[in-house]
PDB file of the backbone (N, CA, C, O) and the ligand in Angstrom, with CONECT records:
HET     ZN  A 101       1
ATOM      1  N   MET A   1       0.852  -1.193   0.000  1.00  0.00           N
ATOM      2  CA  MET A   1       0.000   0.000   0.000  1.00  0.00           C
ATOM      3  C   MET A   1       0.891   1.247   0.000  1.00  0.00           C
ATOM      4  O   MET A   1       1.740   1.399   0.879  1.00  0.00           O
ATOM      5  N   PRO A   2       0.710   2.105  -0.941  1.00  0.00           N
ATOM      6  CA  PRO A   2       1.569   3.299  -0.993  1.00  0.00           C
ATOM      7  C   PRO A   2       1.232   4.307   0.099  1.00  0.00           C
ATOM      8  O   PRO A   2       0.095   4.395   0.563  1.00  0.00           O
ATOM      9  N   THR A   3       2.222   5.043   0.483  1.00  0.00           N
ATOM     10  CA  THR A   3       2.026   6.135   1.430  1.00  0.00           C
ATOM     11  C   THR A   3       2.033   7.450   0.676  1.00  0.00           C
ATOM     12  O   THR A   3       2.974   7.763  -0.053  1.00  0.00           O
ATOM     13  N   TYR A   4       0.991   8.199   0.859  1.00  0.00           N
ATOM     14  CA  TYR A   4       0.902   9.489   0.197  1.00  0.00           C
ATOM     15  C   TYR A   4       1.227  10.584   1.200  1.00  0.00           C
ATOM     16  O   TYR A   4       0.842  10.530   2.368  1.00  0.00           O
ATOM     17  N   GLU A   5       1.944  11.571   0.704  1.00  0.00           N
ATOM     18  CA  GLU A   5       2.295  12.685   1.578  1.00  0.00           C
ATOM     19  C   GLU A   5       1.540  13.924   1.114  1.00  0.00           C
ATOM     20  O   GLU A   5       1.478  14.220  -0.079  1.00  0.00           O
ATOM     21  N   PHE A   6       0.979  14.628   2.056  1.00  0.00           N
ATOM     22  CA  PHE A   6       0.169  15.799   1.739  1.00  0.00           C
ATOM     23  C   PHE A   6       0.685  17.019   2.476  1.00  0.00           C
ATOM     24  O   PHE A   6       1.250  16.931   3.566  1.00  0.00           O
ATOM     25  N   LEU A   7       0.470  18.161   1.840  1.00  0.00           N
ATOM     26  CA  LEU A   7       0.781  19.435   2.481  1.00  0.00           C
ATOM     27  C   LEU A   7      -0.488  20.250   2.579  1.00  0.00           C
ATOM     28  O   LEU A   7      -1.222  20.401   1.602  1.00  0.00           O
ATOM     29  N   CYS A   8      -0.739  20.770   3.755  1.00  0.00           N
ATOM     30  CA  CYS A   8      -1.860  21.668   3.917  1.00  0.00           C
ATOM     31  C   CYS A   8      -1.357  23.097   3.755  1.00  0.00           C
ATOM     32  O   CYS A   8      -0.577  23.570   4.582  1.00  0.00           O
ATOM     33  N   PRO A   9      -1.789  23.793   2.704  1.00  0.00           N
ATOM     34  CA  PRO A   9      -1.308  25.160   2.467  1.00  0.00           C
ATOM     35  C   PRO A   9      -1.785  26.138   3.531  1.00  0.00           C
ATOM     36  O   PRO A   9      -1.200  27.206   3.718  1.00  0.00           O
ATOM     37  N   ARG A  10      -2.832  25.769   4.209  1.00  0.00           N
ATOM     38  CA  ARG A  10      -3.404  26.700   5.183  1.00  0.00           C
ATOM     39  C   ARG A  10      -2.542  26.799   6.431  1.00  0.00           C
ATOM     40  O   ARG A  10      -2.237  27.896   6.899  1.00  0.00           O
ATOM     41  N   CYS A  11      -2.154  25.657   6.965  1.00  0.00           N
ATOM     42  CA  CYS A  11      -1.368  25.682   8.207  1.00  0.00           C
ATOM     43  C   CYS A  11       0.028  25.107   8.009  1.00  0.00           C
ATOM     44  O   CYS A  11       0.777  24.947   8.973  1.00  0.00           O
ATOM     45  N   LYS A  12       0.380  24.796   6.771  1.00  0.00           N
ATOM     46  CA  LYS A  12       1.709  24.283   6.416  1.00  0.00           C
ATOM     47  C   LYS A  12       2.017  22.941   7.060  1.00  0.00           C
ATOM     48  O   LYS A  12       3.180  22.556   7.186  1.00  0.00           O
ATOM     49  N   HIS A  13       0.999  22.250   7.456  1.00  0.00           N
ATOM     50  CA  HIS A  13       1.212  20.951   8.070  1.00  0.00           C
ATOM     51  C   HIS A  13       1.431  19.900   6.987  1.00  0.00           C
ATOM     52  O   HIS A  13       0.678  19.832   6.016  1.00  0.00           O
ATOM     53  N   VAL A  14       2.459  19.088   7.160  1.00  0.00           N
ATOM     54  CA  VAL A  14       2.722  17.995   6.232  1.00  0.00           C
ATOM     55  C   VAL A  14       2.382  16.691   6.935  1.00  0.00           C
ATOM     56  O   VAL A  14       2.819  16.447   8.060  1.00  0.00           O
ATOM     57  N   PHE A  15       1.607  15.863   6.269  1.00  0.00           N
ATOM     58  CA  PHE A  15       1.215  14.612   6.893  1.00  0.00           C
ATOM     59  C   PHE A  15       1.151  13.515   5.843  1.00  0.00           C
ATOM     60  O   PHE A  15       1.083  13.772   4.641  1.00  0.00           O
ATOM     61  N   GLU A  16       1.175  12.287   6.335  1.00  0.00           N
ATOM     62  CA  GLU A  16       1.158  11.144   5.440  1.00  0.00           C
ATOM     63  C   GLU A  16      -0.094  10.324   5.660  1.00  0.00           C
ATOM     64  O   GLU A  16      -0.630  10.249   6.766  1.00  0.00           O
ATOM     65  N   LYS A  17      -0.544   9.713   4.586  1.00  0.00           N
ATOM     66  CA  LYS A  17      -1.680   8.808   4.691  1.00  0.00           C
ATOM     67  C   LYS A  17      -1.384   7.567   3.887  1.00  0.00           C
ATOM     68  O   LYS A  17      -0.924   7.637   2.747  1.00  0.00           O
ATOM     69  N   LYS A  18      -1.656   6.421   4.499  1.00  0.00           N
ATOM     70  CA  LYS A  18      -1.520   5.169   3.786  1.00  0.00           C
ATOM     71  C   LYS A  18      -2.884   4.747   3.282  1.00  0.00           C
ATOM     72  O   LYS A  18      -3.826   4.606   4.061  1.00  0.00           O
ATOM     73  N   MET A  19      -2.987   4.547   1.996  1.00  0.00           N
ATOM     74  CA  MET A  19      -4.250   4.055   1.465  1.00  0.00           C
ATOM     75  C   MET A  19      -4.031   3.459   0.086  1.00  0.00           C
ATOM     76  O   MET A  19      -3.054   3.758  -0.601  1.00  0.00           O
ATOM     77  N   THR A  20      -4.955   2.623  -0.288  1.00  0.00           N
ATOM     78  CA  THR A  20      -4.868   2.035  -1.612  1.00  0.00           C
ATOM     79  C   THR A  20      -5.306   3.054  -2.653  1.00  0.00           C
ATOM     80  O   THR A  20      -5.873   4.095  -2.321  1.00  0.00           O
ATOM     81  N   VAL A  21      -5.039   2.745  -3.902  1.00  0.00           N
ATOM     82  CA  VAL A  21      -5.451   3.641  -4.979  1.00  0.00           C
ATOM     83  C   VAL A  21      -6.972   3.772  -4.992  1.00  0.00           C
ATOM     84  O   VAL A  21      -7.506   4.855  -5.234  1.00  0.00           O
ATOM     85  N   GLU A  22      -7.656   2.680  -4.733  1.00  0.00           N
ATOM     86  CA  GLU A  22      -9.120   2.718  -4.677  1.00  0.00           C
ATOM     87  C   GLU A  22      -9.602   3.632  -3.558  1.00  0.00           C
ATOM     88  O   GLU A  22     -10.510   4.443  -3.737  1.00  0.00           O
ATOM     89  N   GLU A  23      -8.975   3.479  -2.414  1.00  0.00           N
ATOM     90  CA  GLU A  23      -9.354   4.317  -1.276  1.00  0.00           C
ATOM     91  C   GLU A  23      -9.125   5.794  -1.574  1.00  0.00           C
ATOM     92  O   GLU A  23      -9.920   6.659  -1.206  1.00  0.00           O
ATOM     93  N   LYS A  24      -8.020   6.049  -2.248  1.00  0.00           N
ATOM     94  CA  LYS A  24      -7.674   7.435  -2.538  1.00  0.00           C
ATOM     95  C   LYS A  24      -8.717   8.082  -3.440  1.00  0.00           C
ATOM     96  O   LYS A  24      -9.033   9.263  -3.301  1.00  0.00           O
ATOM     97  N   LYS A  25      -9.248   7.286  -4.367  1.00  0.00           N
ATOM     98  CA  LYS A  25     -10.287   7.792  -5.259  1.00  0.00           C
ATOM     99  C   LYS A  25     -11.542   8.176  -4.486  1.00  0.00           C
ATOM    100  O   LYS A  25     -12.234   9.134  -4.831  1.00  0.00           O
ATOM    101  N   ASN A  26     -11.816   7.421  -3.450  1.00  0.00           N
ATOM    102  CA  ASN A  26     -13.085   7.586  -2.763  1.00  0.00           C
ATOM    103  C   ASN A  26     -12.968   8.355  -1.449  1.00  0.00           C
ATOM    104  O   ASN A  26     -13.938   8.483  -0.702  1.00  0.00           O
ATOM    105  N   THR A  27     -11.797   8.851  -1.187  1.00  0.00           N
ATOM    106  CA  THR A  27     -11.580   9.509   0.093  1.00  0.00           C
ATOM    107  C   THR A  27     -11.250  10.978  -0.106  1.00  0.00           C
ATOM    108  O   THR A  27     -10.420  11.328  -0.945  1.00  0.00           O
ATOM    109  N   THR A  28     -11.882  11.809   0.646  1.00  0.00           N
ATOM    110  CA  THR A  28     -11.481  13.209   0.683  1.00  0.00           C
ATOM    111  C   THR A  28     -10.493  13.380   1.815  1.00  0.00           C
ATOM    112  O   THR A  28     -10.823  13.200   2.987  1.00  0.00           O
ATOM    113  N   VAL A  29      -9.289  13.727   1.449  1.00  0.00           N
ATOM    114  CA  VAL A  29      -8.244  13.878   2.453  1.00  0.00           C
ATOM    115  C   VAL A  29      -8.334  15.260   3.072  1.00  0.00           C
ATOM    116  O   VAL A  29      -8.393  16.268   2.367  1.00  0.00           O
ATOM    117  N   SER A  30      -8.344  15.297   4.366  1.00  0.00           N
ATOM    118  CA  SER A  30      -8.389  16.587   5.037  1.00  0.00           C
ATOM    119  C   SER A  30      -7.249  16.677   6.039  1.00  0.00           C
ATOM    120  O   SER A  30      -6.759  15.667   6.545  1.00  0.00           O
ATOM    121  N   CYS A  31      -6.849  17.879   6.306  1.00  0.00           N
ATOM    122  CA  CYS A  31      -5.738  18.122   7.211  1.00  0.00           C
ATOM    123  C   CYS A  31      -6.121  17.722   8.641  1.00  0.00           C
ATOM    124  O   CYS A  31      -7.152  18.159   9.152  1.00  0.00           O
ATOM    125  N   PRO A  32      -5.296  16.899   9.279  1.00  0.00           N
ATOM    126  CA  PRO A  32      -5.614  16.476  10.644  1.00  0.00           C
ATOM    127  C   PRO A  32      -5.444  17.598  11.659  1.00  0.00           C
ATOM    128  O   PRO A  32      -5.863  17.475  12.810  1.00  0.00           O
ATOM    129  N   LYS A  33      -4.836  18.675  11.232  1.00  0.00           N
ATOM    130  CA  LYS A  33      -4.563  19.759  12.169  1.00  0.00           C
ATOM    131  C   LYS A  33      -5.662  20.820  12.126  1.00  0.00           C
ATOM    132  O   LYS A  33      -6.217  21.193  13.160  1.00  0.00           O
ATOM    133  N   CYS A  34      -5.969  21.299  10.922  1.00  0.00           N
ATOM    134  CA  CYS A  34      -6.942  22.387  10.818  1.00  0.00           C
ATOM    135  C   CYS A  34      -8.204  21.956  10.065  1.00  0.00           C
ATOM    136  O   CYS A  34      -9.127  22.746   9.869  1.00  0.00           O
ATOM    137  N   ASN A  35      -8.221  20.701   9.653  1.00  0.00           N
ATOM    138  CA  ASN A  35      -9.415  20.123   9.042  1.00  0.00           C
ATOM    139  C   ASN A  35      -9.725  20.668   7.642  1.00  0.00           C
ATOM    140  O   ASN A  35     -10.810  20.429   7.113  1.00  0.00           O
ATOM    141  N   SER A  36      -8.793  21.386   7.052  1.00  0.00           N
ATOM    142  CA  SER A  36      -8.997  21.900   5.711  1.00  0.00           C
ATOM    143  C   SER A  36      -8.947  20.763   4.700  1.00  0.00           C
ATOM    144  O   SER A  36      -8.126  19.853   4.809  1.00  0.00           O
ATOM    145  N   GLU A  37      -9.816  20.828   3.740  1.00  0.00           N
ATOM    146  CA  GLU A  37      -9.812  19.791   2.707  1.00  0.00           C
ATOM    147  C   GLU A  37      -9.026  20.223   1.473  1.00  0.00           C
ATOM    148  O   GLU A  37      -8.959  19.495   0.483  1.00  0.00           O
ATOM    149  N   GLU A  38      -8.440  21.397   1.541  1.00  0.00           N
ATOM    150  CA  GLU A  38      -7.668  21.878   0.397  1.00  0.00           C
ATOM    151  C   GLU A  38      -6.204  21.494   0.526  1.00  0.00           C
ATOM    152  O   GLU A  38      -5.314  22.339   0.427  1.00  0.00           O
ATOM    153  N   VAL A  39      -5.970  20.214   0.746  1.00  0.00           N
ATOM    154  CA  VAL A  39      -4.594  19.767   0.888  1.00  0.00           C
ATOM    155  C   VAL A  39      -4.025  19.420  -0.473  1.00  0.00           C
ATOM    156  O   VAL A  39      -4.755  19.068  -1.400  1.00  0.00           O
ATOM    157  N   ARG A  40      -2.738  19.522  -0.575  1.00  0.00           N
ATOM    158  CA  ARG A  40      -2.058  19.196  -1.828  1.00  0.00           C
ATOM    159  C   ARG A  40      -1.210  17.950  -1.643  1.00  0.00           C
ATOM    160  O   ARG A  40      -0.514  17.788  -0.641  1.00  0.00           O
ATOM    161  N   GLN A  41      -1.284  17.102  -2.605  1.00  0.00           N
ATOM    162  CA  GLN A  41      -0.454  15.908  -2.534  1.00  0.00           C
ATOM    163  C   GLN A  41       0.976  16.243  -2.931  1.00  0.00           C
ATOM    164  O   GLN A  41       1.226  16.898  -3.942  1.00  0.00           O
ATOM    165  N   GLN A  42       1.889  15.783  -2.118  1.00  0.00           N
ATOM    166  CA  GLN A  42       3.303  15.976  -2.400  1.00  0.00           C
ATOM    167  C   GLN A  42       3.796  14.743  -3.146  1.00  0.00           C
ATOM    168  O   GLN A  42       3.968  13.678  -2.554  1.00  0.00           O
ATOM    169  N   PHE A  43       4.020  14.890  -4.426  1.00  0.00           N
ATOM    170  CA  PHE A  43       4.330  13.709  -5.218  1.00  0.00           C
ATOM    171  C   PHE A  43       5.721  13.172  -4.934  1.00  0.00           C
ATOM    172  O   PHE A  43       5.976  11.980  -5.106  1.00  0.00           O
ATOM    173  N   PHE A  44       6.614  14.037  -4.504  1.00  0.00           N
ATOM    174  CA  PHE A  44       7.951  13.537  -4.201  1.00  0.00           C
ATOM    175  C   PHE A  44       7.965  12.705  -2.938  1.00  0.00           C
ATOM    176  O   PHE A  44       8.948  12.022  -2.650  1.00  0.00           O
ATOM    177  N   GLY A  45       6.884  12.755  -2.185  1.00  0.00           N
ATOM    178  CA  GLY A  45       6.844  11.985  -0.954  1.00  0.00           C
ATOM    179  C   GLY A  45       6.207  10.619  -1.117  1.00  0.00           C
ATOM    180  O   GLY A  45       6.129   9.850  -0.159  1.00  0.00           O
ATOM    181  N   VAL A  46       5.758  10.316  -2.307  1.00  0.00           N
ATOM    182  CA  VAL A  46       5.114   9.025  -2.516  1.00  0.00           C
ATOM    183  C   VAL A  46       6.171   7.937  -2.608  1.00  0.00           C
ATOM    184  O   VAL A  46       7.129   8.050  -3.373  1.00  0.00           O
ATOM    185  N   SER A  47       5.990   6.900  -1.835  1.00  0.00           N
ATOM    186  CA  SER A  47       6.984   5.839  -1.830  1.00  0.00           C
ATOM    187  C   SER A  47       6.665   4.773  -2.872  1.00  0.00           C
ATOM    188  O   SER A  47       6.650   3.577  -2.579  1.00  0.00           O
ATOM    189  N   PHE A  48       6.418   5.220  -4.062  1.00  0.00           N
ATOM    190  CA  PHE A  48       6.310   4.323  -5.202  1.00  0.00           C
ATOM    191  C   PHE A  48       7.679   4.141  -5.830  1.00  0.00           C
ATOM    192  O   PHE A  48       8.556   4.993  -5.690  1.00  0.00           O
ATOM    193  N   SER A  49       7.852   3.047  -6.510  1.00  0.00           N
ATOM    194  CA  SER A  49       9.002   2.974  -7.396  1.00  0.00           C
ATOM    195  C   SER A  49       8.582   3.586  -8.733  1.00  0.00           C
ATOM    196  O   SER A  49       7.395   3.829  -8.950  1.00  0.00           O
ATOM    197  N   GLY A  50       9.513   3.830  -9.607  1.00  0.00           N
ATOM    198  CA  GLY A  50       9.168   4.412 -10.893  1.00  0.00           C
ATOM    199  C   GLY A  50       9.529   5.872 -10.982  1.00  0.00           C
ATOM    200  O   GLY A  50       8.922   6.623 -11.744  1.00  0.00           O
ATOM    201  N   LYS A  51      10.512   6.278 -10.210  1.00  0.00           N
ATOM    202  CA  LYS A  51      10.997   7.631 -10.346  1.00  0.00           C
ATOM    203  C   LYS A  51      11.769   7.779 -11.656  1.00  0.00           C
ATOM    204  O   LYS A  51      12.392   6.834 -12.139  1.00  0.00           O
ATOM    205  N   LYS A  52      11.714   8.961 -12.206  1.00  0.00           N
ATOM    206  CA  LYS A  52      12.401   9.174 -13.476  1.00  0.00           C
ATOM    207  C   LYS A  52      13.911   9.202 -13.289  1.00  0.00           C
ATOM    208  O   LYS A  52      14.655   8.640 -14.094  1.00  0.00           O
ATOM    209  N   ASN A  53      14.353   9.847 -12.244  1.00  0.00           N
ATOM    210  CA  ASN A  53      15.789   9.927 -12.031  1.00  0.00           C
ATOM    211  C   ASN A  53      16.259   8.822 -11.093  1.00  0.00           C
ATOM    212  O   ASN A  53      16.588   9.062  -9.931  1.00  0.00           O
ATOM    213  N   ALA A  54      16.281   7.619 -11.624  1.00  0.00           N
ATOM    214  CA  ALA A  54      16.636   6.464 -10.813  1.00  0.00           C
ATOM    215  C   ALA A  54      18.134   6.207 -10.818  1.00  0.00           C
ATOM    216  O   ALA A  54      18.603   5.217 -10.256  1.00  0.00           O
ATOM    217  N   ARG A  55      18.872   7.088 -11.447  1.00  0.00           N
ATOM    218  CA  ARG A  55      20.317   6.884 -11.422  1.00  0.00           C
ATOM    219  C   ARG A  55      20.875   7.285 -10.066  1.00  0.00           C
ATOM    220  O   ARG A  55      20.240   8.020  -9.310  1.00  0.00           O
ATOM    221  N   GLY A  56      22.046   6.803  -9.777  1.00  0.00           N
ATOM    222  CA  GLY A  56      22.636   7.085  -8.475  1.00  0.00           C
ATOM    223  C   GLY A  56      21.960   6.299  -7.373  1.00  0.00           C
ATOM    224  O   GLY A  56      21.692   6.833  -6.297  1.00  0.00           O
ATOM    225  N   ASN A  57      21.687   5.052  -7.634  1.00  0.00           N
ATOM    226  CA  ASN A  57      20.962   4.236  -6.677  1.00  0.00           C
ATOM    227  C   ASN A  57      21.804   3.800  -5.484  1.00  0.00           C
ATOM    228  O   ASN A  57      21.302   3.167  -4.555  1.00  0.00           O
ATOM    229  N   SER A  58      23.061   4.137  -5.519  1.00  0.00           N
ATOM    230  CA  SER A  58      23.949   3.642  -4.475  1.00  0.00           C
ATOM    231  C   SER A  58      23.772   4.416  -3.173  1.00  0.00           C
ATOM    232  O   SER A  58      24.234   3.969  -2.123  1.00  0.00           O
ATOM    233  N   SER A  59      23.123   5.547  -3.227  1.00  0.00           N
ATOM    234  CA  SER A  59      23.029   6.362  -2.024  1.00  0.00           C
ATOM    235  C   SER A  59      21.728   6.118  -1.265  1.00  0.00           C
ATOM    236  O   SER A  59      21.028   7.055  -0.882  1.00  0.00           O
ATOM    237  N   GLY A  60      21.426   4.855  -1.060  1.00  0.00           N
ATOM    238  CA  GLY A  60      20.299   4.518  -0.208  1.00  0.00           C
ATOM    239  C   GLY A  60      18.944   4.666  -0.859  1.00  0.00           C
ATOM    240  O   GLY A  60      17.931   4.683  -0.161  1.00  0.00           O
ATOM    241  N   GLY A  61      18.892   4.773  -2.170  1.00  0.00           N
ATOM    242  CA  GLY A  61      17.606   4.943  -2.826  1.00  0.00           C
ATOM    243  C   GLY A  61      17.060   3.650  -3.398  1.00  0.00           C
ATOM    244  O   GLY A  61      16.267   3.672  -4.339  1.00  0.00           O
ATOM    245  N   CYS A  62      17.475   2.530  -2.842  1.00  0.00           N
ATOM    246  CA  CYS A  62      17.137   1.250  -3.453  1.00  0.00           C
ATOM    247  C   CYS A  62      15.674   0.918  -3.303  1.00  0.00           C
ATOM    248  O   CYS A  62      15.137   0.143  -4.095  1.00  0.00           O
ATOM    249  N   CYS A  63      15.011   1.483  -2.304  1.00  0.00           N
ATOM    250  CA  CYS A  63      13.636   1.086  -2.087  1.00  0.00           C
ATOM    251  C   CYS A  63      12.748   2.288  -1.803  1.00  0.00           C
ATOM    252  O   CYS A  63      11.688   2.145  -1.194  1.00  0.00           O
ATOM    253  N   GLY A  64      13.163   3.451  -2.230  1.00  0.00           N
ATOM    254  CA  GLY A  64      12.364   4.636  -2.014  1.00  0.00           C
ATOM    255  C   GLY A  64      12.390   5.150  -0.602  1.00  0.00           C
ATOM    256  O   GLY A  64      11.551   5.968  -0.225  1.00  0.00           O
ATOM    257  N   GLY A  65      13.334   4.690   0.189  1.00  0.00           N
ATOM    258  CA  GLY A  65      13.482   5.232   1.516  1.00  0.00           C
ATOM    259  C   GLY A  65      12.520   4.671   2.547  1.00  0.00           C
ATOM    260  O   GLY A  65      12.272   5.303   3.574  1.00  0.00           O
ATOM    261  N   GLY A  66      11.980   3.497   2.285  1.00  0.00           N
ATOM    262  CA  GLY A  66      11.091   2.882   3.272  1.00  0.00           C
ATOM    263  C   GLY A  66      11.836   2.554   4.559  1.00  0.00           C
ATOM    264  O   GLY A  66      13.042   2.305   4.534  1.00  0.00           O
ATOM    265  N   PRO A  67      11.142   2.552   5.656  1.00  0.00           N
ATOM    266  CA  PRO A  67      11.810   2.367   6.945  1.00  0.00           C
ATOM    267  C   PRO A  67      12.283   0.940   7.205  1.00  0.00           C
ATOM    268  O   PRO A  67      13.148   0.721   8.053  1.00  0.00           O
ATOM    269  N   SER A  68      11.731  -0.022   6.493  1.00  0.00           N
ATOM    270  CA  SER A  68      12.021  -1.407   6.836  1.00  0.00           C
ATOM    271  C   SER A  68      12.954  -2.069   5.850  1.00  0.00           C
ATOM    272  O   SER A  68      13.082  -3.293   5.856  1.00  0.00           O
ATOM    273  N   CYS A  69      13.605  -1.302   5.008  1.00  0.00           N
ATOM    274  CA  CYS A  69      14.547  -1.893   4.063  1.00  0.00           C
ATOM    275  C   CYS A  69      15.842  -1.099   4.049  1.00  0.00           C
ATOM    276  O   CYS A  69      15.991  -0.125   4.787  1.00  0.00           O
ATOM    277  N   CYS A  70      16.746  -1.504   3.233  1.00  0.00           N
ATOM    278  CA  CYS A  70      18.055  -0.868   3.121  1.00  0.00           C
ATOM    279  C   CYS A  70      18.820  -0.952   4.445  1.00  0.00           C
ATOM    280  O   CYS A  70      19.754  -0.174   4.641  1.00  0.00           O
ATOM    281  N   GLY A  71      18.476  -1.835   5.335  1.00  0.00           N
ATOM    282  CA  GLY A  71      19.164  -1.941   6.606  1.00  0.00           C
ATOM    283  C   GLY A  71      18.749  -0.815   7.501  1.00  0.00           C
ATOM    284  O   GLY A  71      19.220  -0.720   8.634  1.00  0.00           O
TER     285      GLY A  71
HETATM  286 ZN    ZN A 101      -4.010  22.337   7.954  1.00  0.00          ZN2+
END
């Protein structure tokens, strides 16, 4: 299940949500701090593979920075 990272422009709070693609379609994400629904998804924070700049994999980017891999 991918983790999506969101930024709330209203209070500058950054938070993560784990959900499936199906869930994401059917869920309105709101800021847990100020309850605003105008949050923006931070695409660089998504722990998917498939980044365009996959070169330089030796610097710990083997798994997108997940907490349970790369030692
Ligand atoms: Zn907020």
